[in-house]
N, C-alpha and C positions, 0 to 999 in steps of 0.2 A: 359243597358249594355248587354254584351255577355250572362251572366247567366240568366238575365231576358227573353232574347229572347229565350233561350233553354227552360226555364220553360214554356213560353207561348206556344211554339210548343208542349211540352209534353202534356199540357192541351188540346190543339186542337186535338191532335192524340187520346187522351183518349176518347173524346165525339164521339163515333163511329157513323157514318151517315148510319143508316139502317132505314127502314121504322117504323114510330112510331106506337103507340099501343093504343088501346082502354084502357080507365082508369081501373085500378084494383079497386075492391071493398074494402072499409074499413073493411069489416067483415072478420073474420078469416074463413078459408075454411070450418072448421068443423061446423060452425054456419049456413051454407048455405044448402039448400035442394038439394039433387040429382045432376042434371045437372049443376045447378049453382055453385056448389061446385067444380065440375070438370072444369068448364070454368075459375073459380078464379085460379086454378092450371095452366091452360093453359096460361092465361094472364100473371101471375106472373112469370112463368118460362121463357117466352119470354122476358119480360122486364128486368130481371136481367142478361140475356144473357145465359140462360140454354136452348139452342136451341133444343138439342136432347130430352131433357126432356119435352119441349113444344110439339114436335112432337109426342112423346110417348103418351102423355096425351090427345092431340087433336085427335089421331087416335081412342081413345075409344069412341068418341061421333060424330066424322065427318061423319060417314056413314048414320046418320039419315037424315030426310028430313025437319027438323024444323029449326028455326032461329038460335038456339043454334049450331046445326050442321054446319051450314054455317059459323058462327063465328069461330068455331074451325077450319074449313078448311082454312079460311083466316090466321089465326095464324100459322097453320101448313106450309102453303106455304111461309109466311114471315121468318119463322125459316129456311126453306130450302134455301131461298135467302140468308139469313145470313151465311149459311154454303157453299155458293157458288154452290148450286145445281140449277142453273138457267135452265137447259134444262128439268128438272123433272117438274118445274113449267110451263114452256112454253108449254110442251107436254100434260099436264093434265088439264089445264084450257082451256076450249072450248069456242066458240063464244056464246053458249048458257048460259054460266056461268053468275053469278050475277055481278053488276058493281064493287063491292069491290073485287071480285076475278079477274076481268078483270084488275083492277088497279094493283094488285100484279103481274099479268103477264106483264104489262107494265114496272114495275120496273125491273123485271128479264130481259126483253128484253134490257132494258137501260143499265143495268150493264154487260150484258153478251157479246154484240157485238157492237164494235164501229159503224158498218154500220147501225145499227138500231136506234142509238141516235137521229139523225135528225128527223126520222119518229115519234118517240116516242114524242119528244118535240113538233112537229107539232100537233099531237093528242092531247096532253095536252092543247095547245092553243085553240083547237076546243072545248074540254071539258070546259075550262074556260068561253068560250063565249056562251055556250048553255043554261045556266041558270038553269040547272038541275044537272049536274054531281057533282059539287062542294058542293051541299047541303048535300051530304053523307059525314060524317066526316071522314070515312076510306079513301075514294077516296081523299079527301082533304089533308089528311096527307101524303099519298104516293105521290101524285102529288107535294106537297111542298118538300118532301124528294128528289124527282128528281131534282128539282130546286136548292136545296141546293147543290147537287153534282156539279151543273154548277156554283155555287157561284152567282146564280141569286136570291139574297135575297128578292128583291122587289116582284117578282112573287110568290115566296115561302110564304111570308107573305100574300099576296093578297089572296092565297087559304085558309088562315086560319081565315081571319078577320070575317066572317060572323058566326063563331062558338064560342061557349063559353063552352067548355068541357075540361076536364083534359087532354086529349090527344092533342088537339090543342094548349092549353096553354103551355104544356111541350115542344112541338115542337118549339113554338115561342121563348121560352127561349133559346133553342139550337141555333136558328138563330141569336138571338141578341148577344149571346156569340161569334158566328162565326164572327160577325160584329165588335166584340170588344166594343159593346154598353152594358157594365155592368150595367149602369143606367137603361136602358130599360128592361134588364133582372130582375133586382130587382123589378121593377114596375109590371112586369108580374107575378113574383113570389108571390106578395101580392095577386093578383087576384086568382092565383092558390091555395094558402093555404086557401083562403076563400071557394073555392070550395070543397076541400077535403084535409085537411092538413095531414091525416094519410096515404094516399094512397102511394103505392110504387113509382109511377111516381113523386109525389110531393117531397117524401123524397130524390130521386135522383137529382131532379131539385135543391133543397136546397143544395145538396152537390156540384153540378156543379157551382152554383153561389158562394158558399163558396171558391171553388178553384180559381175562377176568382177574388174574393175580396181580398183574401190573409189575412195576420194577424192572429187574433184569430179564424178567420172562417175556417182556414185550419185544425185545430184540430177538429172542429165540423164536417167538412166533412169527416175527417178520421173515426170518431165515426159512422157516418151514413153508410159508407161502410161496416165497421166492424159489426155493428149491423144487416144489411141486410144478411150478410154471416152467422152470427150466427143464425139468424131466419129462413133463407131459405137454402141457399147453396152457397159455394165459387164458383165463375166463373171467367174466364179470364176477363170479362168486370168489375166486382166489384173489382178484384185484381188489374187491372190497375188504377181504381179510387183510391184505397187505396195507391198505389205507387205513384200517382200523388200528393196526400197530403203530403206523406213522403218527396218527392223530394223538394217541395217547402218549407219545413222546414229543409232542407239540411240534411235529414236523409237518406243518400244515400244507406247505407247498408240495411236498413229497406225496402226501395224501391226495391232494387234488390232481396231481399228475397221474396217479394210479386210477382214480375214479374217472377222469376224462378218457383214459384209454378203455375203461370198461364201458363208458357211454358210447363210444365209437363202435363197440362190438354189439351193443344193444341199447338203442336209444329210448327204449321203453321200460327198462329194467327199474322197477319202482325202488329197490334197495339202493341203487346207484344213485338215483335222482334225490332221495332223501338225504343220503350221506353227502352229496354235493351241496345241498342246501345248508347242512350243518357246517361243513368245511368253509363254505363261502362266508358264513357269519364270523368264523374265527379269523378269516383272512381280511375282514373288514370290507367285504364286497356285498353291500345290502341289495343292490340291483340284481346280481346274479342269484342271491339267496331268494329273493322274491320271485324271480323267473322261474327257478327250479320248484318252488312251492306252487306256483300257479300252474306249472306244467303237470304236477302231480295231481292237483285238484281237477284238472281236465280229464287226465288219462285214468286216474284211479280214485274218484271221489268217495268211494266206500272204504278205502284203505284205512287200516287201524290208526295209522299216524295222523291222518286228516281227521278222522273221527275224534281222537284225543285232543287234537289242536282246537277243534271247534268246541269241544266241552270246556276247554280252558278259557277260550275267548268268551264263551256264554257266562262262565263263573266270574270272570273279570267284570264283564258288562254289569252283572248283578250286584257285585260288590261296589262298583263305581257308582251305580244308582242309589245304593243304600247310604254311601257316604254323602252324596249330594243332598239326600233328604235329611240327613242328621243335622 
């Protein structure tokens, strides 16, 4: 029915499609020595959507020449991509940079300029066939993320199949949910919990699957998002997750409260604006719903939500004209 369709759209919009992330450790940061503790903070900040926090922490160790410094750089650039700072990433990653950094640059190119998309996709095809590139998990997840943007789920999964890590499993779950294959997402979640049940990515994946499953799992998903905010920090990403759980339980006021808090943190977050548009319609606030929609049209006219809405409006106009002529 109409309400279920809106709830499915809300869930889909919540699962933000940005490059996925190496797995976070199950250890608390204070239990890890030196640089490892700093990397934990970098990874975790990125995964919960605290992108500026990730950048700040990454800059503390990114200037070194070791493996930890390179990993920090990768997270730093992924966070910049999430913030829309594509030119910075494209400008700073050179041809001599590592394959993981080059992959981040490809994602920035893909998202930044329509004219680069075909070239990026062609390069990814070459990388898939060279027998080397996709053996790097970071390269694999970024390549899969690009394919997800294209709704090319088959190639996205093909990038991940040779790996068995928390990061690749988490991304596979996102793909299955995008495909509306909750059964496959649940199967993958079992593998993920066996790898590392307490990792932040695993906890988030449990919440995503809970949102898609519904019923009593909705409240469990709510608790996961709330606990992550209590443990680390509230972010627009986590607040949108909390709102999604509230919405599907018909707790529209609570959903709106969470989204307004997210909007205060980032007034330009497209996921928050779209979800506020949906919640406002549920709450019978047509003026608010219209305002959020117009705000999105101004700030992100090329967003998939706007493009889909325009197609529906065009189809409706065509159908109405045909009825008038009949």
